[in-house]
C-alpha positions as CSV (number, residue, x, y, z in Angstrom):
1,X,20.9,23.8,41.3
2,X,23.3,23.3,38.4
3,X,25.6,21.2,40.7
4,X,23.0,18.7,41.8
5,X,23.6,16.0,39.1
6,X,27.3,15.6,40.1
7,X,26.6,13.2,43.1
8,X,24.7,11.0,40.7
9,X,27.6,10.8,38.4
10,X,30.0,10.0,41.2
11,X,27.4,7.4,42.4
12,X,27.4,5.8,38.9
13,X,31.2,5.7,38.9
14,X,31.1,3.9,42.2
15,X,28.3,1.5,41.2
16,X,29.8,0.4,37.9
17,X,32.8,-1.4,39.4
18,X,30.5,-3.3,41.8
19,X,28.2,-4.2,39.0
20,X,31.1,-5.4,36.9
21,X,32.5,-7.5,39.8
22,X,29.0,-9.1,40.3
23,X,28.3,-9.6,36.6
24,X,31.6,-10.2,34.8
25,X,29.8,-10.2,31.4
26,X,29.3,-6.4,31.8
27,X,33.1,-6.0,32.2
28,X,33.7,-8.2,29.2
29,X,31.5,-6.0,27.0
30,X,33.0,-2.7,28.3
31,X,36.6,-3.9,27.8
32,X,36.0,-5.8,24.5
33,X,38.5,-5.1,21.7
34,X,37.5,-4.9,18.1
35,X,40.4,-7.0,16.9
36,X,39.0,-10.0,19.0
37,X,35.8,-10.1,17.0
38,X,36.8,-12.2,14.0
39,X,38.7,-14.7,16.2
40,X,35.7,-15.1,18.6
41,X,33.3,-15.6,15.6
42,X,35.6,-18.2,14.0
43,X,36.2,-20.0,17.3
44,X,32.4,-20.0,17.9
45,X,31.7,-21.7,14.6
46,X,34.5,-24.3,15.2
47,X,33.2,-24.9,18.8
48,X,29.6,-25.5,17.5
49,X,30.8,-28.5,15.5
50,X,31.8,-30.1,18.8
51,X,28.9,-28.8,20.9
52,X,26.1,-30.3,18.9
53,X,27.1,-34.0,18.7
54,X,28.6,-34.0,22.2
55,X,25.5,-32.3,23.7
56,X,23.2,-34.9,22.1
57,X,25.4,-37.8,23.1
58,X,25.8,-36.8,26.7
59,X,22.1,-36.2,27.0
60,X,21.5,-39.8,26.0
61,X,24.3,-40.9,28.4
62,X,22.3,-39.2,31.2
63,X,19.2,-41.2,30.1
64,X,17.4,-38.2,28.5
65,X,16.2,-37.3,25.0
66,X,19.0,-36.0,22.7
67,X,17.4,-32.7,22.2
68,X,17.7,-31.8,25.9
69,X,21.5,-31.8,25.4
70,X,21.1,-28.9,22.9
71,X,18.8,-27.0,25.1
72,X,21.2,-27.4,28.0
73,X,24.2,-26.3,25.9
74,X,22.6,-23.1,24.7
75,X,21.4,-22.0,28.1
76,X,24.5,-22.8,30.1
77,X,26.7,-21.0,27.6
78,X,24.6,-17.9,27.8
79,X,24.4,-18.1,31.6
80,X,28.1,-18.4,32.0
81,X,28.8,-15.7,29.5
82,X,26.9,-13.3,31.8
83,X,28.2,-14.4,35.2
84,X,31.3,-16.5,34.6
85,X,34.7,-14.8,35.3
86,X,36.8,-16.8,32.8
87,X,37.4,-15.4,29.4
88,X,37.3,-18.7,27.5
89,X,36.1,-21.5,29.8
90,X,33.4,-23.5,28.0
91,X,30.5,-25.1,29.9
92,X,28.2,-27.8,28.7
93,X,26.9,-31.4,29.2
94,X,29.7,-33.4,30.6
95,X,30.6,-37.1,30.2
96,X,31.6,-37.3,33.9
97,X,28.2,-36.0,35.0
98,X,26.1,-38.0,32.6
99,X,26.2,-41.3,34.6
100,X,25.6,-39.4,37.9
101,X,22.5,-37.8,36.4
102,X,21.2,-41.1,35.1
103,X,21.9,-42.8,38.5
104,X,19.9,-40.1,40.2
105,X,17.0,-39.7,37.8
106,X,16.3,-43.0,36.2
107,X,15.4,-44.9,39.5
108,X,12.7,-42.2,40.0
109,X,11.2,-42.5,36.6
110,X,8.1,-44.6,36.3
111,X,8.4,-48.1,35.0
112,X,7.3,-47.0,31.5
113,X,10.3,-44.6,31.3
114,X,8.3,-41.4,30.8
115,X,10.8,-39.1,29.1
116,X,8.9,-35.9,30.2
117,X,9.2,-37.0,33.8
118,X,12.8,-37.8,33.3
119,X,13.4,-34.3,31.9
120,X,11.5,-32.6,34.7
121,X,13.6,-34.5,37.3
122,X,16.8,-33.7,35.6
123,X,15.8,-30.0,35.4
124,X,15.1,-30.0,39.2
125,X,18.5,-31.6,39.6
126,X,20.1,-28.7,37.7
127,X,18.3,-26.2,39.8
128,X,19.5,-27.9,43.0
129,X,23.1,-27.9,41.7
130,X,22.7,-24.2,40.9
131,X,21.4,-23.5,44.4
132,X,24.3,-25.5,46.0
133,X,26.9,-23.7,43.9
134,X,25.6,-20.2,44.5
135,X,25.2,-20.8,48.2
136,X,28.7,-22.3,48.4
137,X,30.0,-19.2,46.5
138,X,28.4,-16.8,49.0
139,X,29.8,-18.8,51.9
140,X,33.2,-18.9,50.2
141,X,33.4,-22.7,50.3
142,X,35.5,-23.2,47.2
143,X,38.0,-25.2,49.3
144,X,35.4,-28.0,49.4
145,X,36.8,-29.1,46.0
146,X,39.9,-30.2,47.8
147,X,37.9,-32.9,49.6
148,X,38.7,-35.3,46.8
149,X,42.4,-36.0,46.7
150,X,44.2,-36.6,43.4
151,X,44.7,-40.4,43.9
152,X,41.0,-41.0,44.8
153,X,40.0,-38.7,41.9
154,X,42.2,-40.8,39.5
155,X,40.5,-43.9,40.7
156,X,37.1,-42.4,40.5
157,X,37.6,-41.2,36.9
158,X,39.1,-44.5,35.8
159,X,36.1,-46.3,37.3
160,X,33.7,-43.8,35.7
161,X,35.5,-44.3,32.3
162,X,35.0,-48.1,32.6
163,X,31.4,-47.6,33.6
164,X,30.6,-45.4,30.6
165,X,32.5,-47.6,28.2
166,X,30.7,-50.8,29.2
167,X,27.3,-49.0,29.4
168,X,27.7,-47.8,25.8
169,X,28.9,-51.1,24.3
170,X,25.3,-52.5,23.6
171,X,24.3,-49.2,21.9
172,X,27.5,-49.4,19.9
173,X,26.5,-52.8,18.6
174,X,22.8,-51.9,18.0
175,X,21.0,-53.6,20.9
176,X,19.9,-52.9,24.5
177,X,20.7,-54.4,27.9
178,X,18.6,-54.0,31.0
179,X,20.9,-54.1,34.0
180,X,21.5,-52.2,37.2
181,X,25.3,-52.8,37.7
182,X,28.5,-52.8,35.8
183,X,28.9,-56.5,36.0
184,X,25.2,-57.0,34.9
185,X,25.7,-54.7,31.9
186,X,28.9,-56.5,30.9
187,X,27.4,-60.0,31.2
188,X,24.3,-58.8,29.4
189,X,26.4,-57.4,26.6
190,X,28.4,-60.6,26.3
191,X,25.2,-62.7,26.4
192,X,23.7,-60.4,23.6
193,X,26.7,-61.0,21.4
194,X,26.5,-64.7,22.0
195,X,22.8,-64.8,21.1
196,X,23.3,-62.8,17.9
197,X,21.6,-59.6,19.1
198,X,24.2,-57.4,17.6
199,X,23.4,-55.5,14.4
200,X,26.4,-55.8,12.0
201,X,25.7,-52.4,10.3
202,X,25.4,-50.7,13.7
203,X,28.7,-52.3,14.9
204,X,30.4,-51.2,11.8
205,X,29.3,-47.6,12.2
206,X,30.1,-47.5,15.9
207,X,33.5,-49.1,15.7
208,X,34.4,-47.2,12.6
209,X,33.4,-44.0,14.3
210,X,35.7,-44.7,17.3
211,X,38.6,-45.5,14.9
212,X,38.0,-42.2,12.9
213,X,37.9,-40.1,16.0
214,X,41.0,-41.6,17.7
215,X,43.1,-41.6,14.5
216,X,42.2,-38.0,13.7
217,X,42.9,-36.9,17.3
218,X,46.2,-38.7,17.2
219,X,47.6,-37.6,13.8
220,X,45.5,-34.5,12.9
221,X,44.7,-32.8,16.2
222,X,43.6,-29.6,14.5
223,X,40.9,-31.3,12.5
224,X,37.4,-31.5,14.3
225,X,37.5,-35.3,14.6
226,X,34.0,-35.6,16.1
227,X,32.4,-33.5,13.3
228,X,34.2,-35.5,10.6
229,X,33.0,-38.7,12.1
230,X,29.4,-37.4,12.5
231,X,29.3,-36.2,8.8
232,X,30.7,-39.6,7.6
233,X,28.1,-41.5,9.7
234,X,25.2,-39.4,8.4
235,X,26.5,-39.8,4.8
236,X,26.8,-43.6,5.3
237,X,23.3,-43.8,6.8
238,X,21.7,-42.0,3.9
239,X,23.8,-43.7,1.1
240,X,23.5,-47.2,2.5
241,X,19.9,-46.8,3.9
242,X,21.1,-47.9,7.3
243,X,17.7,-47.2,8.9
244,X,16.3,-50.2,7.0
245,X,19.2,-52.4,8.0
246,X,18.4,-52.2,11.7
247,X,20.5,-49.2,12.7
248,X,18.7,-46.8,15.1
249,X,18.8,-43.2,14.0
250,X,18.4,-40.0,16.0
251,X,15.3,-39.0,14.1
252,X,13.7,-35.6,13.7
253,X,14.5,-33.2,16.5
254,X,11.7,-31.0,17.8
255,X,11.5,-27.7,16.0
256,X,12.1,-24.4,17.9
257,X,13.2,-23.7,21.4
258,X,11.6,-24.7,24.7
259,X,9.7,-22.1,26.7
260,X,10.6,-21.0,30.2
261,X,9.5,-24.0,32.3
262,X,9.4,-24.5,36.1
263,X,9.8,-28.3,36.4
264,X,7.0,-30.1,38.3
265,X,8.0,-33.1,40.4
266,X,6.7,-34.8,43.5
267,X,7.9,-33.6,46.9
268,X,8.9,-37.2,47.7
269,X,11.4,-37.0,44.9
270,X,13.3,-34.1,46.4
271,X,15.4,-35.8,49.1
272,X,16.7,-38.4,46.6
273,X,17.5,-35.7,44.1
274,X,19.3,-33.7,46.7
275,X,21.8,-36.5,47.4
276,X,22.6,-36.7,43.6
277,X,22.8,-32.9,43.4
278,X,25.4,-32.8,46.2
279,X,27.6,-35.3,44.4
280,X,27.2,-33.6,41.1
281,X,28.0,-30.2,42.6
282,X,31.2,-31.6,44.2
283,X,32.5,-33.2,41.0
284,X,31.5,-30.1,39.0
285,X,33.2,-27.8,41.5
286,X,36.5,-29.8,41.4
287,X,36.3,-30.0,37.6
288,X,35.7,-26.2,37.3
289,X,38.5,-25.2,39.7
290,X,41.0,-27.5,38.0
291,X,40.1,-26.4,34.5
292,X,39.9,-22.8,35.4
293,X,43.4,-23.0,37.0
294,X,44.9,-24.8,34.0
295,X,43.6,-22.3,31.4
296,X,44.1,-19.2,33.6
297,X,47.8,-20.2,33.9
298,X,48.1,-20.3,30.1
299,X,46.3,-17.0,29.5
300,X,47.7,-15.0,32.4
301,X,44.4,-14.7,34.3
302,X,43.7,-15.2,37.9
303,X,41.4,-17.8,39.2
304,X,38.4,-16.5,41.2
305,X,37.1,-19.8,42.7
306,X,34.0,-18.4,44.4
307,X,33.1,-16.4,41.3
308,X,33.5,-19.5,39.2
309,X,31.0,-21.3,41.4
310,X,28.6,-18.4,40.9
311,X,29.1,-18.7,37.1
312,X,28.6,-22.4,37.1
313,X,25.6,-22.0,39.4
314,X,23.9,-19.5,37.1
315,X,24.6,-21.7,34.1
316,X,22.8,-24.6,35.8
317,X,20.0,-22.3,36.8
318,X,19.5,-21.2,33.2
319,X,19.6,-24.8,32.0
320,X,17.2,-26.0,34.6
321,X,14.6,-23.5,33.7
322,X,14.6,-24.5,30.0
323,X,14.3,-28.3,30.2
324,X,18.0,-28.8,30.7
325,X,20.1,-30.8,33.1
326,X,23.3,-30.2,35.2
327,X,26.4,-29.0,33.5
328,X,30.1,-28.5,34.3
329,X,33.1,-27.1,32.6
330,X,34.7,-29.0,29.8
331,X,38.5,-29.2,29.4
332,X,38.2,-30.6,25.9
333,X,35.8,-28.1,24.5
334,X,37.7,-25.2,26.2
335,X,40.9,-26.5,24.5
336,X,39.1,-26.6,21.1
337,X,37.9,-23.0,21.6
338,X,41.4,-21.9,22.7
339,X,43.1,-23.6,19.7
340,X,40.5,-21.9,17.4
341,X,41.6,-18.5,18.7
342,X,38.8,-17.7,21.3
343,X,39.4,-14.5,23.2
344,X,36.2,-14.0,25.2
345,X,32.9,-15.6,26.1
346,X,31.5,-14.3,22.8
347,X,32.8,-17.6,21.4
348,X,30.3,-19.5,23.6
349,X,27.5,-17.0,22.7
350,X,28.2,-17.6,19.0
351,X,28.0,-21.3,19.6
352,X,24.7,-20.9,21.4
353,X,23.2,-18.7,18.7
354,X,24.2,-21.2,16.0
355,X,22.5,-24.0,17.8
356,X,19.3,-22.0,18.2
357,X,19.4,-21.2,14.4
358,X,19.8,-24.9,13.7
359,X,16.8,-25.8,15.9
360,X,14.6,-23.1,14.3
361,X,15.7,-23.4,10.7
362,X,17.0,-27.0,10.1
363,X,15.8,-29.2,13.0
364,X,16.1,-32.2,10.7
365,X,19.8,-31.8,10.1
366,X,20.8,-34.7,12.4
367,X,17.8,-37.0,11.8
368,X,19.9,-39.5,9.9
369,X,22.7,-39.6,12.5
370,X,23.1,-43.2,13.7
371,X,22.8,-43.9,17.4
372,X,26.0,-46.0,17.4
373,X,27.8,-42.8,16.2
374,X,26.6,-41.1,19.4
375,X,27.8,-44.1,21.4
376,X,31.2,-43.6,19.7
377,X,31.3,-40.0,20.8
378,X,30.7,-41.0,24.4
379,X,33.2,-43.9,24.3
380,X,36.0,-41.7,23.0
381,X,35.2,-39.1,25.6
382,X,35.3,-41.8,28.3
383,X,38.8,-42.8,27.1
384,X,39.9,-39.3,27.8
385,X,38.6,-39.5,31.3
386,X,40.8,-42.5,32.1
387,X,44.3,-42.0,33.3
388,X,45.9,-45.4,33.7
389,X,49.5,-44.1,33.5
390,X,48.7,-42.0,36.6
391,X,47.6,-45.0,38.5
392,X,50.8,-46.9,37.5
393,X,52.8,-43.9,38.7
394,X,51.0,-44.0,42.1
395,X,52.0,-47.7,42.3
396,X,55.7,-46.7,41.9
397,X,55.5,-43.7,44.1
398,X,53.2,-44.6,47.0
399,X,51.5,-47.9,47.6
400,X,49.1,-46.4,50.1
401,X,47.8,-43.8,47.7
402,X,47.6,-46.5,45.0
403,X,45.4,-48.5,47.2
404,X,43.2,-45.5,47.8
405,X,43.0,-45.1,44.0
406,X,42.0,-48.8,43.6
407,X,39.3,-48.5,46.3
408,X,37.8,-45.5,44.6
409,X,37.9,-47.3,41.3
410,X,36.2,-50.4,42.7
411,X,33.6,-48.2,44.5
412,X,32.5,-46.7,41.2
413,X,32.7,-50.0,39.3
414,X,31.0,-52.3,41.8
415,X,28.6,-50.0,43.7
416,X,27.7,-47.3,41.2
417,X,28.6,-43.7,40.3
418,X,27.0,-41.9,43.3
419,X,28.2,-44.3,45.9
420,X,31.6,-44.1,44.2
421,X,31.8,-40.3,44.7
422,X,30.8,-40.7,48.3
423,X,33.5,-43.4,48.7
424,X,36.1,-41.1,47.0
425,X,35.3,-38.2,49.4
426,X,35.3,-40.5,52.4
427,X,38.6,-42.1,51.5
428,X,40.2,-38.7,50.9
429,X,39.1,-37.5,54.3
430,X,40.1,-40.7,56.0
431,X,43.5,-40.5,54.4
432,X,44.0,-37.1,55.9
433,X,42.8,-38.3,59.3
434,X,45.2,-41.4,59.0
435,X,48.1,-39.1,58.4
436,X,47.3,-37.1,61.5
437,X,46.4,-40.2,63.5
438,X,49.7,-42.0,62.8
439,X,52.0,-39.1,61.8
440,X,55.7,-39.5,61.0
441,X,57.7,-39.3,64.2
442,X,61.4,-39.7,64.8
443,X,64.4,-38.9,66.9
444,X,66.8,-36.1,65.8
445,X,70.6,-35.9,66.1
446,X,73.5,-33.7,65.1
447,X,75.2,-34.5,61.8
448,X,78.8,-33.4,61.3
449,X,79.2,-30.6,58.7
450,X,75.4,-30.2,58.4
451,X,73.6,-27.4,60.2
452,X,70.7,-28.1,62.5
453,X,69.2,-31.4,63.8
454,X,68.3,-34.2,61.5
455,X,66.3,-37.5,61.4
456,X,68.5,-40.4,62.6
457,X,66.7,-42.7,60.2
458,X,68.1,-40.7,57.3
459,X,71.4,-40.1,59.1
460,X,72.2,-43.2,61.2
461,X,75.6,-41.7,62.1
462,X,74.0,-38.6,63.7
463,X,75.5,-37.8,67.1
464,X,73.5,-37.8,70.4
465,X,73.9,-36.1,73.8
466,X,73.9,-38.5,76.7
467,X,70.8,-38.0,78.8
468,X,69.0,-36.0,76.0
469,X,66.5,-37.2,73.4
470,X,65.2,-34.8,70.7
471,X,61.9,-36.1,69.4
472,X,59.8,-34.8,66.6
473,X,56.1,-35.5,66.1
474,X,54.8,-34.3,62.7
475,X,51.2,-33.4,63.4
476,X,48.9,-31.3,65.5
477,X,48.3,-33.0,68.9
478,X,44.6,-33.9,69.2
479,X,42.3,-36.5,70.6
480,X,43.0,-39.2,67.9
481,X,46.8,-39.2,68.2
482,X,47.5,-38.0,71.8
483,X,47.9,-41.5,73.0
484,X,50.2,-42.4,70.2
485,X,52.4,-39.4,71.3
486,X,52.2,-40.5,74.9
487,X,53.2,-44.1,74.1
488,X,56.2,-42.9,72.0
489,X,57.4,-40.7,74.9
490,X,57.0,-43.5,77.4
491,X,59.0,-45.8,75.1
492,X,61.8,-43.2,74.9
493,X,61.7,-42.6,78.7
494,X,62.0,-46.4,79.3
495,X,65.5,-46.5,77.8
496,X,68.4,-47.8,79.9
497,X,69.7,-45.5,81.2
498,X,66.6,-43.2,81.0
499,X,67.1,-39.7,79.5
500,X,67.0,-36.7,81.8
501,X,65.3,-34.5,79.2
502,X,63.0,-35.4,76.3
503,X,63.0,-32.4,74.0
504,X,60.0,-32.2,71.7
505,X,60.8,-30.4,68.5
506,X,57.3,-29.0,68.3
507,X,57.3,-26.8,65.2
508,X,55.0,-29.3,63.3
509,X,52.5,-29.2,66.3
510,X,50.1,-26.6,65.0
511,X,47.4,-27.3,67.5
512,X,46.7,-28.9,70.9
513,X,43.1,-29.8,71.9
514,X,41.7,-30.4,75.4
515,X,42.0,-34.2,75.2
516,X,45.7,-33.9,74.2
517,X,46.2,-31.3,77.0
518,X,44.9,-33.8,79.6
519,X,47.1,-36.5,78.2
520,X,50.1,-34.1,78.4
521,X,49.4,-33.2,82.0
522,X,49.2,-36.9,83.1
523,X,52.3,-37.8,81.0
524,X,54.4,-35.0,82.5
525,X,53.4,-36.0,86.1
526,X,54.3,-39.6,85.2
527,X,57.7,-38.6,83.8
528,X,58.5,-36.2,86.6
529,X,58.0,-39.1,89.1
530,X,60.8,-41.0,87.2
531,X,63.1,-38.0,87.0
532,X,62.5,-37.4,83.3
533,X,61.6,-33.9,82.2
534,X,59.4,-33.1,79.1
535,X,60.7,-30.1,77.3
536,X,59.3,-28.2,74.3
537,X,61.2,-26.3,71.6
538,X,59.9,-24.2,68.7
539,X,56.4,-24.3,69.9
540,X,54.3,-21.8,68.0
541,X,52.9,-18.8,69.9
542,X,49.2,-19.7,69.4
543,X,49.8,-23.2,70.6
544,X,51.9,-21.9,73.6
545,X,49.0,-19.6,74.6
546,X,46.6,-22.6,74.4
547,X,48.8,-24.6,76.7
548,X,48.9,-21.7,79.2
549,X,45.1,-21.4,78.9
550,X,44.7,-25.1,79.6
551,X,46.9,-24.5,82.7
552,X,49.5,-27.1,81.7
553,X,52.2,-24.9,83.1
554,X,51.1,-26.2,86.5
555,X,52.9,-29.4,85.8
556,X,55.2,-28.5,82.9
557,X,57.9,-26.2,84.1
558,X,57.6,-22.8,82.3
559,X,61.4,-22.9,82.1
560,X,61.1,-25.9,79.9
561,X,59.8,-24.0,76.8
562,X,62.6,-22.9,74.4
563,X,62.4,-20.8,71.2
564,X,64.6,-23.3,69.3
565,X,66.0,-26.8,69.6
566,X,69.5,-25.3,69.7
567,X,68.5,-23.2,72.7
568,X,67.2,-26.3,74.5
569,X,70.3,-28.2,73.7
570,X,72.5,-25.4,75.0
571,X,70.6,-25.2,78.2
572,X,70.9,-28.9,78.8
573,X,74.6,-28.9,78.1
574,X,75.1,-25.9,80.5
575,X,73.3,-27.9,83.2
576,X,75.0,-31.2,82.7
577,X,78.2,-30.6,80.8
578,X,77.3,-33.4,78.4
579,X,79.3,-33.8,75.2
580,X,78.3,-35.1,71.8
581,X,78.8,-38.8,71.2
582,X,78.7,-40.9,68.0
583,X,75.6,-43.0,67.4
584,X,77.6,-46.2,68.2
585,X,79.2,-44.7,71.2
């Protein structure tokens, strides 16, 4: 009997690693080092100075009450600390997601702009994003983040930055504009300035706030620029009595913390919310993977893409159940935490705890914060989203990808944020399809003193064998490009005199589908009738097996498959005795 407890101990030892893998927060606690504590506490305090003003500003960017930004920040930090694999990645309300949330939620809000309904819709949106991320993690769909290519992402982010900037200008100058498009917002802003709607004191606070943040970020990067600007704005509001000068203030925040809440929305709202949730999840996923990769490389960690999705999903789940809205990772806040010495997710937990203490003990701390100062926070964040030098670099390096970047930019700017992300994804996929549809193809030749066979476009003096053409087609052969391949081979076979062999350097052909197989069969019969033979070299074994399964060897001679181009050339020379000739010979 004394030996019975042993299996339980062995079972616990087997269970713990599984539990730590499923809940990284447990592993973080069990491996925590005492020397990290002071650094994490200090970093948590520093991080909080950024979390509070940004959380409030991004909530208003999403069309929601400022307080919801603080609720969201607290819950997502705690949720990710438990289930997120990264040691220092910081989550929270995000400037890139704010316009997407607003574009999804605001059209569903009643004409009177009921804030409670807006919060409920945003919370459901967060729950949907959570479900999408967790299901994608279970299905190991992290590769979906690659659906947005870098050029289209650059265009999307530049368009988003411009959208945010113009949308915040009226608030920066102390008035409102009712418009549904970027052009409408801009013309409304210009009209408001012309009609004298701007509040001088508000404009001074807003523009001054932008200058303070940008100058400090440029010349004193270790100083918390946003905190300094917020403190200065509050001081000015109190000292100069800006509230009585027409400047809108944040006002008293609700005291305490919201209860666990299951948001109540209409069933008819769900399909529209789902479309927005899919776009938000895609942007959040791409942002998370890129940020996780960047900071993991600097700290020597590995990136666990599917586990990152789970962590972000749980963070959104926690936010959605406590009157929050969708969140993503933040490169800027993570960088602040890293510079402040953060070692683990305890930094985020400290930040969450300090925000809760503020809400419970001093909810009026930010009541005199001018709204234009929050607009300044958002505008400076939007400037960090933009990457104009990258677009200029695309212009120099690839005009096609620059056009994709411009199309994504115009999609966001002219059609809106959600259509913009759909356009960005569609353009990325179409660009891949275009490359496969019209792949690079060329004739190869032998270059003196250079091993192998090379592109005659790059080496015009490459030698050829009379009666032999070596042709390379740089793509899988499938329904969309099979006729392009056929037409190219026909063109080569129509030379005068016609070649006896056309050797396809088939290493880039990673696949052949049934449509392409039928085209190959007809093409080979057509060439055989003209005395031209289609020969394949370096065909991969899986593709060769497919060709045999499609019974193409009925028309293509099994002896016309060679392991290398050199082997095919040697066989041809043995049969014909042909010798190499110069390109002009």
